[in-house]
N, C-alpha and C positions, 0 to 999 in steps of 0.2 A: 505492500497500498506506499510504505513512502514512497520508494520510486515513482510511484506516479505524483506523489505531492513538489517531491523534490524539482520537476520540470519545471515549477511555477514558483521557485526561490525567490525572486522579489518582490510577490506577492506574501510570503509567510515572513520577508522579513517587514512587510509593512506592516503585517495583522500583528505581527510580535511588537512591534514597538508602540502600535495603538494602543495593545492590550496593557505594556508598562504605563502608560499615560493613565489608560481607565485606573489602574492598582494603585497610582500616585496620587491622582486626582480624590479617589476614593480614602485613601488613609489620612489626606491631607483635610477633607471634610470630616471626618472623625476624629481626627485631631484638634479643629477648631471647635469641633461641638462641645467637647467639655470645658473649653475657653468661653463658651456661653454660660455653663453650670457656675464657671470661676468669677466670672463677670458680674452675674445675677447676686451670689451669696458670700462674695467677697472681694464685693466695690473699693473696698478703703486698703485692700492687700498691696504693702508697698512693693517697689520693684525687687525681682530676684536681685541677689547677690551672684555677679559674673564667679559661673566656677574655672576651675583649673581644667586643661584639656587634659583629661587621661580617659581611659579604656572605661574605668567603671562608672564614670561620670557623664558619659552619653547622654542618658536620661534626662537629667541636671541643665547640661549643656541645651538639649534640644528644647527644653521649658523655657532657658532663659530668651533664648533667642527670639521663641515665638511670642514670647510675651512683650519683649522691648518690640516687636512689629505691632502686637494686635492696640498696644497701650497707646491712649490717647489723653486728652486735655482733662477728660471728666470718663466719670464709669458709662454715661448714655453714649457721648462719643463713642468709646469701645464697644460697647455693645453694637450699635450700628455699625461699624466695621468688620466684626466679626459674623453678622448676621449678612453682609455683605461677602464675606471670604468663602460663608458655607455657601451663598447661593452661586457665588461665582464657580467654586469646587464643584457642586453638584451640576451646576448646569456643562461647564466643561466635560466630568465622566462621562454623560449620559450623551455629548455631542460625540466625543471618542467612540461612545459603544456603537452608535449610530452609523458612523461612516465605516468601525470597523466591521459590522452586521456587512454592511456592503462588502467589502473585500472579500471577507470570507467567504460569503455566498457565489462570490465568483470565481473563488477558488475552487469552492467543492463541486458547482454546474462544470466546472472547466474538468475536473479530474472525473467524473462521472460521466461526462461525452468523450473523454480519450478512453476510458474502460470500455465505457459500450460500443465504441467505434471499433477498440481493438478487438473485444471479444468475437462481433460481429464478422471482421476480417478473419480475425484465426479460424473461426466456425468453417467458412468458405473455403479454407482452405485446408481443412480437413478431411480426410480420407472419406469416400462413400461407408465403408466398415463401421464408422463410426457412428454414421446417421444409422445404418441399418441395426448397432446394436443399442442404441438410445434410442426412447421414447421422445417422440416429436413436441409432447407438451412440457418434457423436461426440460427440453434445449428451449423451447419459449421461455418455460417459467426462470432461466437463469438470464438469458439477454432482456428479459423485461422485471422480473419481481424479486430477482435474486441482485441485480444493479441497483435496483429501486429501494430494497435494503440496504446497501453498500448506501447509497445515498443520502436516504434517512440518519444511518449512521453519521456520518460525515457533518451532516446539514446540524444534526443536534448537537454533536459534540467537538466538532473541531473550532469552535469560539471558546467553549469553554475550558476546553485543552489549553490552551492559549492563557485565558486568563486568569481562571480560578488556581490552579499551580501558583500562579504569582502573587495572589489574592494570599492565597495562605501563608505561601513562603514570606510573604512583606509582613503580613500581619503578626505572624507569629517574630518576625526578627525585633518586631516592637515591642511584645512581647517581652521577650529578654532583656532588651535595653529598657523595660520599667522593671521587669524585677528576673532574676534567672532561674529562682528558687520553685517560685509559682508554676512558669512556664515549663521547667521540667517535669514539674509534677503532671502537665496538662502533655505531655509527649510521651509518658508511661504507656498512657491508654490509646494511640493511636497505633501502636503495632500491632492491639486488638483490633482495633477496627478494621483496620487493615487486610486482615487475616481473615477474618469474617464475610467480608467484601469480597476478597478474593476466591475464597470457597465458594459464594454465592454465584459472581460470574462465570466460571466452570461448568454449575449448573446448567445458567443460563445459555450458556455457548453450546451446550449440548442438545438444549431442547429446543433449540432456534436452529438447530441446524436438521433436526428431525420436521421441524414444522415447514422447513422449505421443500424438504423431500417429498411430504404429500401435499404442497401445494403443485410441486410438479406432478404428482400423481392426479390431481382435480383437474390442471390444465390438459393431462393426458386425454382423461376421461370426456372432456370437451371438446377437444379437437377433434376427436374416432367419432364421436355422436353427430356433431353438429357435422362434420366431414361425410358420415353415412346416414344423415336423418332419411334418406328414401327405403333404405334397408331396416332403419330401427321402425319405421310407421308400416312398414308393408309387412313385418313378420311380428307386429303389436308388441314389440318390446317397451313403449315407451316408459311400465312399470320398474321391469329388470333393471332399464338405464338410472332410472331414477333411482331406484335401491342402490345399486352401485354406487350412484354417486354422493346418493346419503350416507354409504358408509362410510367412503373415502373423505367427507366432508367434516362429518363425527371424530374421525382420526384427527384430523387437522385442527376442528375447534377444541379437543384434548390437550391435544400437545399444547396450543397456544396458548389455552386456558393453564398449565402448568408451568409455562415459562415465565407467565406473567405473575402467577401468584408466588415462585419463587425469587423471581427481578425483584417482586413487589416489599420483600424481608429487608432489600436492604436500608432504606429510608430508615423504615421504624427503629431498626437497630441502631445506627447511627446517632439519630436521634436522643434516644434514649441511653446511650454511654453516654453523649453529649450532655445532656443533663444532668448525670451522675457526677461528671465532673464539675458542670457547674455549680453546683451545691457543695461539693465539697471543696471549693476554691474559695466562693462565698464566706465557707464557715472557717479556711484557713486564712484569707486575703482579709476579712473582715477582723479577725484574732488580733492579725497581726498591726491593722489599724487603732483597734481600741487600743491594743494591749501594751503593746512597742510603742507608745507616741514618739513620732518624728522620722523615725527609720521609715516607714512608708506611708506616705500621708494620701488624705483623702483623694485630691486629684488623680494619685498615679494608680489608685484602686478602682477609680470609674473608667479612667482611660483602660485599662487591664481587661475589666469585664466588659466594656463597649469590644473592644481588638478582638475580645474572648468569642464574643457574641459574633461578631463578625466572620470568624473562622468557620465557624459550625455551616452556614449556608454555604460555603465553596466546599468545603467538604461533602454536603450531602450532594449538591450535584453532582460532583465527582462520582459517587455512588451510580446516581443515574448513568453518569457517561461511561462507566465500567459497565453497564449491564447493556446500554445502547451500542455499544463496541464491541463487546460478545455475540451480539445479534449481527454486525457488520461482520466482525471476522467468521462467523458460520457461512455466510453469502459468501462471503471474499475464498471459504477454503473450496468451496463449490465450485464459485469461477475460476479459480483458479488451477483447479483439477482440470479443468476442459483447457486451460491456455498451455499447460503444459503438455497436453496433448500433441505428439508428433505431428505437425501439420504436412502435406504434401507440397514440394518445390514447386510453385508455381512462378514462374519467371514472367515477364513482359513477352507477347506473343514476337516471335523478329523471324522474318522469311529464312534466314539462314538456319534456323532451329528446327523446319519441319523437314520431317525424315523426305527421301526420295521414294518413290513408290513407281518402280519400273518393273519389275519381275511379279513378286510373288511372297504373300505372306505364310510366315511356316512355324507351327505349332510341333516344337518337338519333344517326344516324352512329356508331357506336361503332366504335373500332379498336382492338385491344390485342398486344403483343408482350409476351412474359414479359421479364421484368428478366433483365439479365444475359444475354441471345442476339439475336438480328438476326433470324429469320426473325417473321415478322408471323403471326398464327394469327386472329382477325378482321378483316373490311374491311366496313367499313360497313354497319353492324347497326342495323335499325331494325324498332322491335318496341312495339307497345302492346299491354300487359294491363290490361283492364278489371274494375274491382273486382268479385268474385262469380265473375268466368268461370275457366274452364281454359285454360290454354294450354299444348300440347305440344309439343318439340324432338325432331324426327326426325332421322337422317342418319346416314352411317356414323363408325365410329371416326375419331377425330382431326378429327371434322369441325367439334369447336368447342360442342358440346354444354354439356359439364359446366364448360366454362372462363366460358361465357354464366351458368351458376349461381354462378359464383365470382363475379364482377362485381358482381353486383345487390347483394350485404349485402356487399360491398367485401372482401372477402378478398383481393382484389389492384383496385389503383386500374389504369381505365382510361387507354391513352395517348394517346389524342385523341377528341371527340365527349361527349357528356353523359350520364346518366341519372339523371331528372326522377321525382319522387314527389308528385302534386298539383302539378304545375310548380315545382314544391322541386329545386336541384340537390343529390344525393345525397351529393356531394363536399364542401359547406356542411354536413354534418349533423354531431349529435354521433355518434360512432361505435356505441356503444354502443345509445342510442338507436335508430339506425338498428337494429340487428340484430336488437332487439327486438319486431321488425315481424314477424320473419319465424321458422318454424319449419322444419327440415329433416328429412329422413328420407332417409336415403342405403342404397345397398348394398348397404357394411362398414358395420354396425350401431356405433356406440360406447356399450359397456357397461363398465362396472369390475368389480373384486371385491367386491362388497358386494353388501345385500341387494336385491331386487327392489323393495321400498319405497322404496329408496333411490334406484334406479335411474329409477324412474316418477317421481320427486318431482327428480333434476336439473334444476338450475337455476328450480326455483320454491318459493320459500322459504315457509315454515309451511303448506305441504301436509296438507289433514287427510286421514285415512283414509280416509274415504268419499268425498271427492274426486279419491284414488289408484285407490279401489275401482272407480269410475265410470268413470274414464278407460279400467280394464283392461278392463273390459266392453265398452267401444264399442271396443277395438281387439282384441277377439276374444281376449283373452289371459286373461280370469279363471277360464275353466275348466281351464286347464293350472296354473295357478297354484296354484287352490286344491288339486291330487293333489299339490302339492309337498312334502317334508316339515316344514317350517314354516310353508306358504303364501309371503306376503308378505315374511317377516322370513327368508326362506332367502336364503342366499348362494350365487350363482350364478358364482362363477369368473373368472378375467381372462379380460377381452372378452367375459364370458357362455359360457365353455366348456362349462359342462354343460347347454348347451340345445341345441335343434335351427336350423338358420338362419332357420324359417316362426317359432318363438317370440321369438330375438331381433328378429326384425324388428316383430313387433307388441308387443314390452316398447317398441322404440322409438317406435311408432306412439302408442302412450299415453302415452310422455315428452310429443311434441308434442301431442297433445288436451286433459293437463293443461293445458301454457302457455297451449294458446289462442290460437295467434299469428292475426292477420289474414292474413299472407302464408303459404303452404306454396311448400316448394321441395322436391321428391319425384327424386332421383336414382336410377332404376334400381334403385327400390324393390323389385322381385319376380324382377330377371332371372334370380338365382341359386337362386331356390327351383322345389321339385317343384310337380308340377299340385297337389295337395291345398294344400300349404301358401300357395301361392300365392292359391286360392278366398279362405283364411281371409283370408289378408296384404289384399288387392285388395275384399273384403267391407268390412275396418277401415278405407282407404284410401278408398271410397265414405264412411262415416261424417266421416273426417278432412275431405276435402276439400268435406263440404256447407255450402253456406251461406257458403264460403271461397274467398278468390283462390288459385291454384295455379299452379305452373311448374313443367311434369314433363318427366322427359326417361327413355323409354322406349324397349326395342329392341322388345319385345314389341305389335304396332300394335294388339293386340286391348282392351289396358290403355288407350287414347287414343281410340280410335274415335269415344267421345263427347265429346270435347274441344271448348269452342267454337273455339278456333283450332288448327291443324297448324301447326307451321312446320318447315322440310324444308332443311337446310343443308348442304354440298356445300364442302370445302375453305378453313372458313371465310365464307362466302357462304351469303346466304339467297337459295336459289333456286325455291321454293316455297312458298306459305302459302294458308292455307283450310279449310275446315272435309273432314272426311272424303269425304264421297260427292263434294264437286267435286274434292276433290283427285284421286280415282279416277277420276274423269270426264275431268282431262284428259290421264290417261294416260301421265306422267312420272315423275321421279325416284321418288314416292311413290308408284305403282302399281305398281314395279319394286320394292318393298321389302315391300308387303303379295302380288305373284305369288308371290315367295321364299318368304314366310311360308306363304302359302295356297294353294300351290299343288295338296296333296292333299287341300285340306279347303274346306268352303265356310261360309263365317260371314256 
C-alpha cells in the first residue's frame, strides 16, 4: 500500500505539514484556554519571576513567556486578548483541517484510481486459465467492492493516521513538561490498551476477509442468474435461485455482524480504561496540589487534565482507525493476491513480431493437463495443418476438441510436446504477434453493449465505413443491419441481446472478415442455430474460410464434409483421420457419428 502512496510524496509532505500546524494550533488553543481561567480567578497575580533555562524548568519557562505574551494593562484587557488568541488558534486549526481534508482526499482518490487501473490492466493480462478457475463474480467483487473497501479504509484513516499520532505525541510531550511522574503513570496503561486493540484488529481482519469472500459469492450468483435469466424462468427456478441467494446473503450478514461486533469492542474498552486512568490521576494529582503546596500548582494540574482528556480522543480515533485499516488490509490481501498472479507477456503489437505463415502449423506429440488438476486431457496429439487447408475436429463431448483450439493461440500452454508454425516453436514467439495470426468465431459470440459498427471493427484500428460495410455484406449481415433503427450506429445491447443468434454470429464473422487473419478458428459456430440461420451463417463461413487456413470444430458433420482433413478424437487421443469419404469407408468412429446424425436422411 505504501508503494502506491509514495508516488504522491509531495502531497504526503503537504499533508504532514498541515497536520503539524493543526496540532500546533490545537495545543496553543488548549494552553491559552487555561490562561482564561487564570485571568478570571487570579486577576491580580503578579508577573512570574523569570526562571533559569534548564531542562527541569521548561514548564516554568513556557508559563513565564506565555504570561508575558498575554498580560495587558488591566485584567479585562488581558481577558480580551486571551479570548482573541483562543479564537485565532481555533480558527487557524479548523482552516488547516479543511485544507488538509482536501489534500488527503485528493491523495486518497489518486491512490484508489491507480490501484483500480492497475488491477483491471493486470486482470486483462492474466491468462485464460485464471478466468476459467475464478468465479466471474469474484473478479467483479475485487475490482469494484474490494477496491472500494480499500478506498473507504484510506478515506477514513489517512487523515487520522497523520494527525492523531501527532496529537498524542504532542500532548504527551506537554504532559511530560508539566509533570513527569503523572505522565509516566499514564503511559503504564497505554501498552495494555495497545495489546487489546491489536488483538481486536486481528479478529476484525479475519472476519473482514470472510465478509469480502461472501460478497464475491453474492456477486457470482447475481452474475449467473441475471446472465441466465431465461433459463431460470423457463425451468421455474425462481424460488431455488432466491433460496440460494438468501443462504449466501445470510452468511454475508452473519460475518458482517460478527466483524462489526468485534470491532465495536475497541472504543468502549479504550474509554473505560481511559476513565480509570483519569480517576487515578485526579486523585493522585489533586493530592499533590492540596498536600504538597507549591510543588504542583492548580494551573499546572488543570492544564495537565485538559491535555490528558485531549489525548483520549485521538487514542479512541486511532482504535477506530485500526479497525478500518484491518478491513482495508483484508481487501488488499485479496487484491494483491491477484496482482501477484503471473500475467501473460503482452507487448504492443509490432509487424515484425507477427510470425510468418507460409507452410503449415504442426502439433508434435502434444500432451496437456489443465493447471491445478491431475487428469491429463490430451495424449500425443500430432496434427499438420497446411496453409490454405481446412482441418476439422470431430468427437464426443470432452474428447479434447476445444482444448486443442485453446492451445494453438496459446490461451493455455501445452504440458509437453511442441506447436510449430513454419518450423518455429510457438512458445518462443511474441504472444501478441502469434495471436494476430488468428481469427476466432465461436458458439458463444462475444459482442458488446455498443454500436454495430464498433462491434464489427472491434480489434481493427481505424477501420473505414466502407471496410466495415463490405465485411457485413460478405458475412450476410448487411441486410438485417440496414433494417435496424440507426443502421450501423444502432446499439445492440449487452452481449447483443437485441439480436437473434444467427445475427449475432454473422456480426462475429463480419468482425473476423474485417480483421482478415490468415488462420481461422471456428468452434461450433453453427451448432446453436436454427436451420434458416445456419444456412445464412454457413454461407458466411464459406466466404470467410475461402482461401484461408481453417481449424474447425463442428458437431454437425454436414458443415465439415468438404474439409481437407477430418480428425476424430476420443478420450483425448486421435483415433482416426482422413477425408469424409475415406473415414466413412473405414466404418469406424466417424461413420458411427455420421449414422447417428443421418440415419433418417440421405446426404
